C-alpha positions in Angstrom: 118.4 137.1 76.2 117.7 137.5 79.9 120.6 139.0 81.9 121.1 137.7 85.4 122.7 140.1 87.9 125.4 138.9 90.3 123.0 138.8 93.2 120.6 136.7 91.2 123.4 134.2 90.5 124.2 134.2 94.1 120.7 133.3 95.2 120.2 130.7 92.5 123.4 128.8 93.4 122.6 129.1 97.1 119.2 127.5 96.5 120.7 124.7 94.5 123.3 124.1 97.2 120.6 123.9 99.9 122.0 127.0 101.7 119.0 129.4 101.4 117.2 127.3 103.9 118.0 123.9 105.4 116.5 121.1 103.5 114.5 118.2 104.8 115.9 115.9 102.1 117.7 112.7 103.3 121.5 112.5 103.7 122.1 110.1 100.9 119.8 112.1 98.5 121.7 115.3 99.4 125.1 113.8 98.7 123.8 112.7 95.3 122.1 116.0 94.5 125.3 117.9 95.3 127.3 115.5 93.1 129.5 114.7 96.1 131.3 116.7 98.8 134.9 117.7 99.1 136.5 115.2 101.6 140.3 115.9 101.8 139.7 116.8 105.5 137.8 113.8 106.8 135.1 115.7 108.7 134.5 118.4 106.2 131.4 116.6 104.7 129.8 116.6 108.1 129.8 120.3 108.6 128.9 120.8 104.9 125.7 118.7 105.4 125.0 120.2 108.9 124.8 123.6 107.2 122.5 122.3 104.5 120.1 119.8 106.1 117.5 120.1 108.8 118.2 117.9 111.8 121.3 116.4 110.3 122.7 113.4 112.3 126.3 112.8 111.6 126.1 109.1 112.5 123.7 108.7 109.5 126.5 109.7 107.1 129.0 107.4 109.0 126.5 104.5 108.6 126.3 105.2 104.8 130.1 104.9 104.7 130.1 101.7 106.7 127.3 100.2 104.5 129.3 101.2 101.3 126.4 103.4 100.0 128.8 106.3 99.9 132.6 106.2 99.4 135.6 108.4 99.6 137.4 108.4 96.2 139.4 110.8 94.0 137.1 112.2 91.3 136.5 115.8 90.2 139.7 117.9 89.8 141.7 114.9 90.9 140.6 115.6 94.5 139.1 113.4 97.2 135.4 113.5 97.4 132.6 111.7 99.3 130.2 110.5 96.7 127.4 107.9 96.3 128.6 104.4 95.3 126.9 104.8 91.9 128.5 108.2 91.3 131.9 106.8 92.3 131.7 104.4 89.3 130.7 107.2 86.9 132.8 110.1 88.2 136.0 108.2 88.7 135.8 106.9 85.1 135.2 110.5 83.8 138.1 111.8 85.8 140.7 109.5 84.2 142.0 112.2 81.8 142.6 114.6 84.7 144.6 111.9 86.6 146.6 111.0 83.5 147.6 114.6 83.1 148.5 114.9 86.7 150.7 111.8 86.5 152.4 113.0 83.4 153.2 116.4 85.0 154.0 115.4 88.5 157.2 117.1 89.7 158.5 114.2 91.7 157.3 111.1 89.9 156.7 111.9 86.2 160.3 111.1 85.1 160.2 107.7 86.9 156.9 106.8 85.2 157.5 108.2 81.7 157.8 105.4 79.1 157.3 102.6 81.6 155.0 99.6 81.0 152.9 100.0 84.1 150.4 97.2 83.3 152.3 94.5 85.3 152.6 96.7 88.4 148.9 97.7 88.2 147.8 94.1 87.9 150.0 93.2 90.9 148.6 96.1 92.9 145.0 95.4 92.0 145.3 91.9 93.3 147.1 93.0 96.4 144.5 95.7 97.3 141.7 93.3 96.5 143.0 90.9 99.2 142.8 93.6 101.9 142.9 97.4 102.1 146.5 98.7 102.4 148.2 101.9 103.7 150.4 103.9 101.4 153.4 102.6 103.2 152.3 99.0 102.8 151.7 99.5 99.1 155.1 101.1 98.6 156.8 98.3 100.5 155.1 95.7 98.4 156.0 97.5 95.2 159.7 97.8 96.3 159.8 94.0 96.9 158.1 93.0 93.7 159.7 95.6 91.4 163.1 96.3 93.1 164.6 98.1 90.0 161.8 100.6 89.9 160.8 103.7 91.9 158.4 102.2 94.5 156.9 105.5 95.5 156.3 106.5 91.9 154.6 103.2 91.2 152.4 103.6 94.3 151.4 107.1 93.0 150.5 105.5 89.7 148.2 103.2 91.5 146.3 106.2 92.9 146.0 107.6 89.4 145.3 104.5 87.3 143.3 102.4 89.7 140.0 103.5 91.2 141.0 103.5 94.9 138.5 103.9 97.7 139.6 105.0 101.2 137.8 102.6 103.5 136.3 103.2 107.0 137.1 104.0 109.7 138.7 106.8 107.7 136.0 109.5 107.4 133.7 108.3 110.2 132.4 110.9 112.6 134.7 111.4 115.6 136.6 108.2 114.8 138.4 108.3 111.5 141.7 106.5 111.2 144.8 106.0 109.0 144.2 106.0 105.2 143.8 102.5 103.9 142.7 101.9 100.3 141.3 99.2 98.1 140.0 99.1 94.6 136.5 100.3 93.9 135.8 96.9 92.2 136.7 95.0 95.4 134.8 97.4 97.7 131.6 97.8 95.7 131.7 94.5 93.7 131.2 96.4 90.4 133.6 97.9 87.9 133.9 101.5 86.9 131.4 102.6 84.3 132.6 101.6 80.8 130.8 104.4 79.0 130.0 107.2 81.5 127.8 110.0 80.2 129.5 113.4 80.5 126.2 115.0 79.3 124.3 113.6 82.3 127.0 114.7 84.7 127.1 118.3 83.2 123.4 118.6 83.6 123.7 117.5 87.2 126.4 120.0 87.8 124.1 122.8 86.5 121.3 121.5 88.7 123.6 121.8 91.8 125.8 124.8 90.8 124.1 126.7 88.0 123.6 128.9 86.2 127.2 128.6 84.9 129.5 129.3 82.0 131.6 126.8 80.1 134.6 127.9 82.1 132.7 127.2 85.4 132.0 123.6 84.4 135.6 123.2 83.4 136.8 124.6 86.8 134.5 122.1 88.7 135.6 119.1 86.7 139.0 120.1 85.2 137.9 118.3 82.0 138.4 119.8 78.5 136.1 119.9 75.5 133.1 121.2 77.5 132.1 123.8 75.0 131.2 120.9 72.6 129.2 119.2 75.4 127.2 122.3 76.3 126.5 123.0 72.6 125.2 119.5 72.3 123.0 120.1 75.4 121.8 123.6 74.4 118.4 122.5 73.1 117.7 120.9 76.6 119.0 124.0 78.6 117.9 127.5 79.5 120.5 130.1 78.4 121.1 133.5 80.0 123.8 136.1 80.1 125.6 137.7 83.1 126.3 141.4 83.5 129.6 141.0 81.5 127.8 139.4 78.6 129.0 135.9 79.2 126.7 133.1 78.3 125.2 131.1 81.2 123.7 127.6 80.9 121.2 126.2 83.3 118.6 123.4 83.7 115.2 124.8 82.7 113.6 124.0 86.0 116.4 125.1 88.3 115.4 127.5 91.1 116.2 131.1 90.4 114.9 133.0 93.4 114.2 136.7 93.6 117.6 138.4 94.2 116.2 140.0 97.3 115.4 136.6 98.9 117.1 136.6 102.4 120.1 134.4 102.8 120.9 133.2 106.3 124.4 133.0 107.9 126.1 129.7 107.1 129.4 128.2 108.3 131.2 126.1 105.7 134.1 123.7 106.0 137.6 124.4 104.9 136.9 122.9 101.5 133.4 123.3 100.2 132.4 122.9 96.6 130.2 126.0 96.8 133.4 128.1 96.7 135.5 125.9 94.4 133.3 125.1 91.5 133.2 128.3 89.4 135.9 129.9 87.3 134.4 133.3 88.4 133.6 133.2 92.1 132.4 136.8 92.3 128.8 135.6 92.9 130.2 134.8 96.4 133.3 137.0 96.9 135.6 139.1 94.8 139.2 138.2 93.9 140.4 140.9 96.2 138.3 139.6 99.1 139.5 136.1 98.5 143.1 137.3 98.6 142.5 139.2 101.9 140.9 136.2 103.5 143.7 133.9 102.5 146.5 136.2 103.7 148.2 135.7 107.0 149.2 132.6 108.9 146.0 131.9 111.0 144.8 128.3 110.9 141.6 128.8 108.9 139.0 126.0 109.3 136.3 127.3 106.9 134.3 130.1 105.5 131.4 132.2 106.8 128.6 133.4 104.6 126.4 136.4 105.5 123.7 137.6 103.1 125.1 135.0 100.7 128.6 136.5 100.6 131.8 135.3 102.0 132.5 137.9 104.6 135.1 136.0 106.7 136.7 132.8 107.8 136.4 130.8 111.0 139.0 129.0 113.1 139.3 127.4 116.6 141.3 129.1 119.3 141.4 126.8 122.2 137.7 126.0 122.9 136.5 129.2 121.2 135.3 129.6 117.7 136.7 132.8 116.1 135.2 134.5 113.1 137.7 136.8 111.3 135.7 139.2 109.1 136.6 141.6 106.4 134.1 144.4 106.7 132.6 146.2 109.8 129.4 144.4 110.9 126.2 146.0 111.9 124.8 144.9 115.3 122.1 142.7 113.6 124.7 141.0 111.3 127.1 140.4 114.2 124.3 138.9 116.3 123.2 136.6 113.5 126.8 135.4 112.9 127.3 134.8 116.7 124.1 132.9 117.0 124.9 130.6 114.0 128.4 130.3 115.3 127.2 129.0 118.6 125.1 126.4 116.8 128.1 125.4 114.7 130.3 125.2 117.8 127.8 123.0 119.6 127.9 120.6 116.6 131.7 120.6 116.1 132.9 121.0 119.7 130.1 120.4 122.3 132.5 121.5 125.0 133.3 124.8 123.2 132.8 127.9 125.3 132.6 131.0 123.1 132.2 132.7 119.7 134.3 135.7 119.0 134.2 138.1 116.1 137.5 139.7 115.1 137.9 142.4 112.3 140.8 141.7 110.0 143.2 144.6 109.5 
């Protein structure tokens, strides 16, 4: 069985993630290929796509949100993502076990929800949210009025976990955004969640966008269980490798696996980017020790910086300057490349920005 070294895994995943070179694919197609983008921070998907697509125009993504072709919804790992409308119906349905577990374990609300018949409250909320998108405060107030003997905040939290809620524009629009208002996916898209979503199809799409990967990697990306059985079922359709530690790696047969010596350009990623969140073992991008060093301290980190495919630092804003805090000493050529890409990122994020500074971490 072929062994893939760490650098080979790095280049393969960068290629799938459109980070070895900017792609000419369209914005909508890129969102679907990547199986969505992390979106807890409203503007994160814009930088994520700017770093991946040639000539990316942020208003095009905003238009897709306005036209309901992409939506902001809780899916993988119980976290907010920007996904295509079709994927919202599939991924939100598959994520239900994760959200059930989250509700059962929640430190503040689990006790108030345990043993309750939530069907009447969910039916009430579904009708209310179908009338018009509501803020969290409005939903809690309505719950308190309709169910005065219950914990209104807990019931509103249950809505987040039991109903497919979409955050509607202007939240998430480029340079506009707005307060979070939610409605049901059925009301927003005019279609229900998928009744029988295919986990097999979604796992294959994960491998196409993040592979080669172990069973644990797929579980980390999705937070679902039972994935060993899924991959065993898929084995005849997949290519199988091993990493340097002997672990089995699954992949789509036609997935790009570039030469490990393929150059990887500097890339600026947002605070939350699935590239760095979707593997149990992230060593193809940075070691555990490097990750600890980069997360230490109190600086307001806005995202990560890749050089030669590795996470060498983080970036933040200091006034109108973009500051790169890096772990290792940088050769002149590396520093120049990081500064050049930093200036391009600054022009995209803050057109009035003045400077890019590199700061070595202690």
